[in-house]
C-alpha positions as a printed NumPy array, in Angstrom:
array([[ 23.698,  10.821,  -8.209],
       [ 23.692,   7.564, -10.127],
       [ 23.283,   7.733, -13.983],
       [ 19.969,   5.879, -13.436],
       [ 18.712,   8.515, -10.943],
       [ 19.815,  11.347, -13.224],
       [ 17.88 ,   9.722, -16.156],
       [ 14.741,   9.206, -13.873],
       [ 14.877,  12.873, -12.725],
       [ 15.358,  14.279, -16.301],
       [ 12.329,  11.996, -17.35 ],
       [ 10.157,  13.309, -14.501],
       [ 10.863,  16.874, -15.491],
       [ 10.776,  16.701, -19.206],
       [  8.458,  18.67 , -21.367],
       [  6.836,  15.722, -22.593],
       [  5.698,  14.699, -19.155],
       [  4.425,  18.266, -18.541],
       [  2.515,  18.177, -21.749],
       [  1.   ,  14.821, -20.989],
       [ -0.235,  16.072, -17.711],
       [ -2.084,  19.014, -19.231],
       [ -4.44 ,  16.966, -20.989],
       [ -7.726,  17.311, -19.322],
       [ -8.404,  13.746, -18.515],
       [ -5.003,  12.814, -17.178],
       [ -4.756,  16.106, -15.288],
       [ -8.076,  15.025, -13.634],
       [ -6.46 ,  11.837, -12.44 ],
       [ -3.177,  13.351, -11.047],
       [ -4.204,  16.767,  -9.634],
       [ -5.699,  15.632,  -6.421],
       [ -2.229,  14.443,  -5.169],
       [ -0.714,  17.947,  -5.213],
       [ -3.577,  19.51 ,  -3.246],
       [ -3.541,  16.576,  -0.758],
       [  0.202,  16.821,  -0.077],
       [ -0.087,  20.484,   0.699],
       [ -2.957,  19.775,   2.923],
       [ -1.152,  17.019,   4.848],
       [  1.839,  19.415,   5.641],
       [ -0.389,  22.221,   6.646],
       [ -2.93 ,  20.457,   8.666],
       [ -0.15 ,  18.038,  10.131],
       [ -2.17 ,  14.927,   9.421],
       [  0.289,  12.46 ,  10.783],
       [ -1.905,   9.48 ,   9.962],
       [  0.431,   8.983,   7.047],
       [  3.486,   8.535,   9.089],
       [  2.216,   7.313,  12.49 ],
       [  3.981,   3.959,  12.183],
       [  7.359,   5.258,  10.753],
       [  9.117,   4.876,  14.047],
       [ 12.434,   5.274,  11.972],
       [ 11.972,   8.747,  10.407],
       [ 15.243,   8.431,   8.492],
       [ 14.029,   5.216,   6.612],
       [ 10.275,   5.356,   5.914],
       [  9.128,   1.954,   4.688],
       [  6.589,   0.803,   2.004],
       [  5.173,  -2.643,   2.264],
       [  3.444,  -5.183,  -0.007],
       [  1.812,  -8.675,   0.824],
       [  2.981, -11.047,  -1.708],
       [  3.124, -14.919,  -2.537],
       [  5.642, -14.811,  -5.263],
       [  8.141, -12.257,  -4.37 ],
       [ 10.803, -13.28 ,  -7.023],
       [  8.415, -12.927,  -9.879],
       [  6.941,  -9.632,  -9.153],
       [  8.272,  -6.729, -11.091],
       [  7.887,  -3.043, -12.324],
       [  8.708,  -1.955, -15.921],
       [  7.876,   0.351, -18.716],
       [  8.424,  -0.855, -22.315],
       [ 10.799,   1.26 , -24.126],
       [  9.168,   3.656, -26.556],
       [  5.878,   3.837, -24.707],
       [  4.267,   7.247, -25.122],
       [  4.275,   9.615, -22.041],
       [  0.517,   9.971, -22.349],
       [  0.163,   6.259, -22.161],
       [  2.378,   6.011, -19.008],
       [  0.548,   8.676, -17.247],
       [ -2.697,   7.38 , -17.944],
       [ -2.001,   3.789, -17.129],
       [ -0.419,   4.761, -13.825],
       [ -3.48 ,   6.919, -12.963],
       [ -5.718,   3.987, -13.871],
       [ -3.843,   1.711, -11.682],
       [ -4.125,   4.193,  -8.862],
       [ -7.949,   4.019,  -9.56 ],
       [ -8.07 ,   0.339,  -9.032],
       [ -8.965,  -0.295, -12.735],
       [ -5.81 ,  -1.271, -14.706],
       [ -2.917,  -3.252, -13.438],
       [ -2.034,  -5.638, -16.147],
       [ -1.179,  -3.619, -19.174],
       [  2.288,  -5.187, -20.236],
       [  3.56 ,  -1.694, -21.5  ],
       [  3.341,  -0.18 , -17.964],
       [  3.784,  -2.637, -14.999],
       [  3.538,  -0.75 , -11.764],
       [  3.158,  -2.128,  -8.26 ],
       [  1.212,  -1.067,  -5.273],
       [  2.802,  -0.795,  -1.774],
       [  1.133,   0.666,   1.355],
       [  2.97 ,   3.031,   3.809],
       [  1.118,   1.812,   6.748],
       [  0.189,  -1.971,   7.252],
       [ -2.1  ,  -1.062,  10.049],
       [ -4.082,   1.233,   7.836],
       [ -4.318,  -1.162,   5.09 ],
       [ -5.672,  -3.764,   7.442],
       [ -8.091,  -1.626,   9.341],
       [ -9.519,  -0.047,   6.441],
       [-10.141,  -3.28 ,   4.598],
       [-11.903,  -4.641,   7.876],
       [-13.991,  -1.561,   8.117],
       [-17.655,  -1.175,   6.839],
       [-16.638,   0.45 ,   3.516],
       [-13.394,  -1.493,   3.07 ],
       [-12.359,  -3.845,   0.133],
       [-12.597,  -7.437,   1.454],
       [-10.587,  -8.711,  -1.417],
       [ -7.71 ,  -6.806,   0.227],
       [ -8.325,  -8.551,   3.484],
       [ -8.478, -11.861,   1.903],
       [ -5.168, -11.153,   0.22 ],
       [ -3.714, -10.189,   3.742],
       [ -5.044, -13.434,   5.236],
       [ -3.81 , -15.911,   2.271],
       [ -0.179, -14.475,   1.348],
       [  2.641, -15.747,   3.156],
       [  5.117, -13.033,   2.851],
       [  5.735,  -9.415,   3.326],
       [  7.849,  -7.198,   1.096],
       [  9.366,  -4.14 ,   2.645],
       [ 11.385,  -1.366,   0.783],
       [ 13.058,   1.585,   2.162],
       [ 11.636,   4.69 ,   0.249],
       [ 14.922,   6.451,   0.467],
       [ 16.612,   3.751,  -1.73 ],
       [ 14.524,   4.157,  -4.609],
       [ 15.414,   7.369,  -6.429],
       [ 19.094,   5.918,  -6.973],
       [ 17.592,   2.939,  -8.734],
       [ 15.447,   5.19 , -11.145],
       [ 12.127,   4.296,  -9.301],
       [  9.44 ,   6.816,  -8.16 ],
       [  6.87 ,   6.02 ,  -5.455],
       [  4.039,   7.933,  -6.43 ],
       [  1.197,   8.181,  -3.873],
       [ -1.933,   6.582,  -5.333],
       [ -4.057,   9.115,  -6.872],
       [ -7.594,   9.707,  -8.054],
       [ -9.455,   7.624,  -5.49 ],
       [-10.372,   8.817,  -1.899],
       [ -9.239,   5.337,  -0.792],
       [ -5.727,   6.578,  -0.876],
       [ -6.365,   9.039,   1.872],
       [ -7.089,   6.148,   4.199],
       [ -4.764,   3.31 ,   3.   ],
       [ -1.888,   5.377,   2.107],
       [ -1.126,   3.425,  -1.01 ],
       [  1.955,   4.126,  -3.272],
       [  2.467,   2.828,  -6.861],
       [  6.092,   2.021,  -7.964],
       [  6.95 ,   3.6  , -11.345],
       [ 10.281,   2.766, -12.977],
       [ 12.297,   4.716, -15.728],
       [ 11.023,   3.86 , -19.135],
       [ 13.051,   0.91 , -20.671],
       [ 14.117,  -0.386, -17.009],
       [ 12.884,  -3.447, -15.256],
       [ 13.091,  -4.084, -11.583],
       [ 12.181,  -7.147,  -9.553],
       [ 10.916,  -6.629,  -5.965],
       [ 13.107,  -9.127,  -4.201],
       [ 16.08 , -11.178,  -4.955],
       [ 15.324, -14.628,  -3.853],
       [ 18.059, -16.321,  -5.922],
       [ 16.372, -16.728,  -9.263],
       [ 16.155, -13.158, -10.479],
       [ 17.444, -13.223, -14.252],
       [ 20.883, -12.052, -14.786],
       [ 21.25 ,  -8.395, -15.339],
       [ 17.94 ,  -7.391, -14.139],
       [ 17.57 ,  -4.779, -11.512],
       [ 16.394,  -5.683,  -7.96 ],
       [ 14.855,  -3.462,  -5.483],
       [ 16.218,  -5.546,  -2.473],
       [ 13.097,  -5.784,  -0.681],
       [ 13.417,  -7.228,   2.76 ],
       [ 11.232, -10.36 ,   3.12 ],
       [  9.212, -11.139,   6.19 ],
       [  6.742, -13.979,   7.198],
       [  3.124, -12.358,   7.219],
       [  2.073, -12.6  ,  10.792],
       [ -1.65 , -12.326,   9.704],
       [ -1.378, -15.254,   7.398],
       [ -4.506, -17.493,   7.999],
       [ -5.536, -15.598,  11.054],
       [ -9.056, -14.9  ,   9.797],
       [-11.761, -17.613,   9.839],
       [-14.208, -18.071,   7.05 ],
       [-16.884, -16.256,   9.104],
       [-14.836, -13.183,   9.119],
       [-13.424, -13.351,  12.723],
       [ -9.897, -12.691,  13.46 ],
       [ -8.476, -15.404,  15.565],
       [ -5.65 , -15.005,  18.359],
       [ -2.175, -15.429,  16.933],
       [  1.177, -16.077,  18.317],
       [  4.072, -13.646,  17.585],
       [  7.579, -14.533,  18.595],
       [  7.936, -17.205,  21.394],
       [  5.395, -16.314,  23.812],
       [  3.427, -13.134,  22.809],
       [ -0.245, -13.997,  21.869],
       [ -2.212, -11.221,  20.222],
       [ -6.107, -11.215,  20.224],
       [ -7.845,  -8.794,  18.011],
       [-10.996,  -7.882,  19.676],
       [-14.617,  -7.177,  18.42 ],
       [-13.363,  -3.833,  16.975],
       [-11.749,  -5.687,  14.334],
       [-14.478,  -8.061,  13.28 ],
       [-14.988,  -7.806,   9.588],
       [-17.69 ,  -5.469,   8.65 ],
       [-19.678,  -6.868,   7.075],
       [-18.482, -10.406,   7.397],
       [-20.442, -11.712,   4.457],
       [-18.529,  -9.642,   2.063],
       [-15.344, -11.303,   3.14 ],
       [-16.692, -14.679,   2.357],
       [-18.025, -13.503,  -1.266],
       [-14.743, -11.971,  -1.868],
       [-12.887, -15.205,  -1.175],
       [-14.938, -16.918,  -3.866],
       [-13.875, -14.365,  -6.515],
       [-10.218, -14.765,  -5.847],
       [ -7.884, -17.299,  -7.705],
       [ -5.977, -19.87 ,  -5.447],
       [ -2.753, -18.766,  -3.74 ],
       [  0.248, -20.692,  -4.517],
       [  3.256, -19.731,  -2.129],
       [  6.597, -19.578,  -3.761],
       [  8.793, -22.605,  -2.539],
       [ 12.45 , -22.149,  -1.474],
       [ 12.349, -18.389,  -0.613],
       [ 15.445, -17.536,   1.165],
       [ 16.213, -14.93 ,   3.958],
       [ 12.73 , -14.634,   5.4  ],
       [ 12.478, -13.004,   8.74 ],
       [  9.926, -12.522,  11.594],
       [  8.773,  -9.134,  12.306],
       [  9.59 ,  -7.737,  15.675],
       [  6.646,  -8.661,  18.163],
       [  6.42 ,  -4.982,  19.186],
       [  6.199,  -3.892,  15.547],
       [  3.188,  -6.32 ,  15.294],
       [  1.455,  -4.956,  18.284],
       [  1.532,  -1.487,  16.984],
       [  0.397,  -2.693,  13.524],
       [ -2.596,  -4.572,  15.396],
       [ -3.542,  -1.488,  17.67 ],
       [ -3.429,   0.913,  14.483],
       [ -5.579,  -1.525,  12.671],
       [ -8.088,  -1.563,  15.32 ],
       [ -8.215,   2.206,  15.532],
       [ -8.329,   2.403,  11.793],
       [-11.416,   0.071,  11.622],
       [-13.381,   2.133,  14.032],
       [-12.623,   5.528,  12.286],
       [-12.94 ,   4.218,   8.769],
       [-16.492,   2.548,   9.377],
       [-17.674,   6.069,  10.316],
       [-16.893,   7.406,   6.756],
       [-17.709,   4.289,   5.007],
       [-19.055,   6.231,   1.919],
       [-15.54 ,   7.763,   1.451],
       [-13.638,   4.476,   1.841],
       [-15.979,   3.144,  -0.839],
       [-15.68 ,   6.103,  -3.109],
       [-13.826,   5.369,  -6.477],
       [-14.735,   8.563,  -7.99 ],
       [-12.243,  11.524,  -8.532],
       [-12.089,  12.863,  -5.156],
       [-12.833,  16.619,  -4.331],
       [-10.499,  17.5  ,  -1.501],
       [-12.853,  20.462,  -0.443],
       [-15.545,  17.88 ,   0.307],
       [-13.543,  15.263,   1.972],
       [-10.92 ,  17.364,   4.049],
       [-13.34 ,  17.852,   7.13 ],
       [-14.047,  14.184,   7.237],
       [-10.308,  13.149,   6.891],
       [ -9.248,  15.571,   9.609],
       [-11.698,  14.135,  12.173],
       [-10.691,  10.672,  11.061],
       [ -7.12 ,  11.219,  11.447],
       [ -7.646,  12.878,  14.919],
       [ -9.946,   9.786,  15.996],
       [ -7.28 ,   7.406,  14.803],
       [ -4.444,   8.918,  16.764],
       [ -6.503,   8.998,  20.051],
       [ -7.811,   5.423,  19.738],
       [ -4.402,   4.202,  18.623],
       [ -2.731,   5.442,  21.731],
       [ -5.43 ,   4.006,  24.027],
       [ -5.103,   0.516,  22.553],
       [ -1.414,   0.606,  22.59 ],
       [ -1.243,   1.321,  26.208],
       [ -3.256,  -1.88 ,  27.082],
       [ -1.005,  -4.057,  24.915],
       [  2.511,  -2.695,  24.909]])
């Protein structure tokens, strides 16, 4: 174990962290994850790992325009209560800009993110981000502990059950950039994210319809009516609320995703969109989730996704 990893493990297990988690307000933000992790294991809800076709290297993904400027950091001396609170608020979708604790959201499953966003209850700003950002960052989860990084599943909101969001949290006083594109400041850490061209960049028209797009040299993928945006008007309104996107110039070592992987992502997104639209109220929920009330819905959702994904995949790949 590296010194950084040892320090991180010591920090995560410290009495200060345990006492901070004992505070009622913070405990409410963090407690759902423990129950959910146990339930995923016991119920075998494979929705979380269906696209991890390399089980030894589970990946997390982020759509981005400026990969070399994105970072995670915690200012030295920041109190544990503040750290835990801000991570919880980030996971709730409310706090992402406090300079003392800079975290970053990644998704475990691109198809789930895309499909949930397109569904009746999905966040159309997320869909606009997917449509307007030119790059995908991919990080191998197994590489993070040695760098002193924790990938904490997003907590507090039921949306994390459907989008499989993770929040990257570094050891206090450490700063890591997501991708080394040649201009990372000297001495700063780097998470060595692999960069890919975003195959969904610009493939949604202003009316909210996915256009067919070319993957590789000769494979054209058409997203059928299952993935029309629901409701389409929300997509147009969300676009007006987002700032302009300025892609980073001169990014090096950007690859294309394997065409077969893109097909799997598209099939998964279609299956997710159908299933998530059936539980739109849960997808929209930003209140603390009560696992006992959502478990039945999630179990049916996961089963429906698995069946529909395999049906769609057999028609395309």
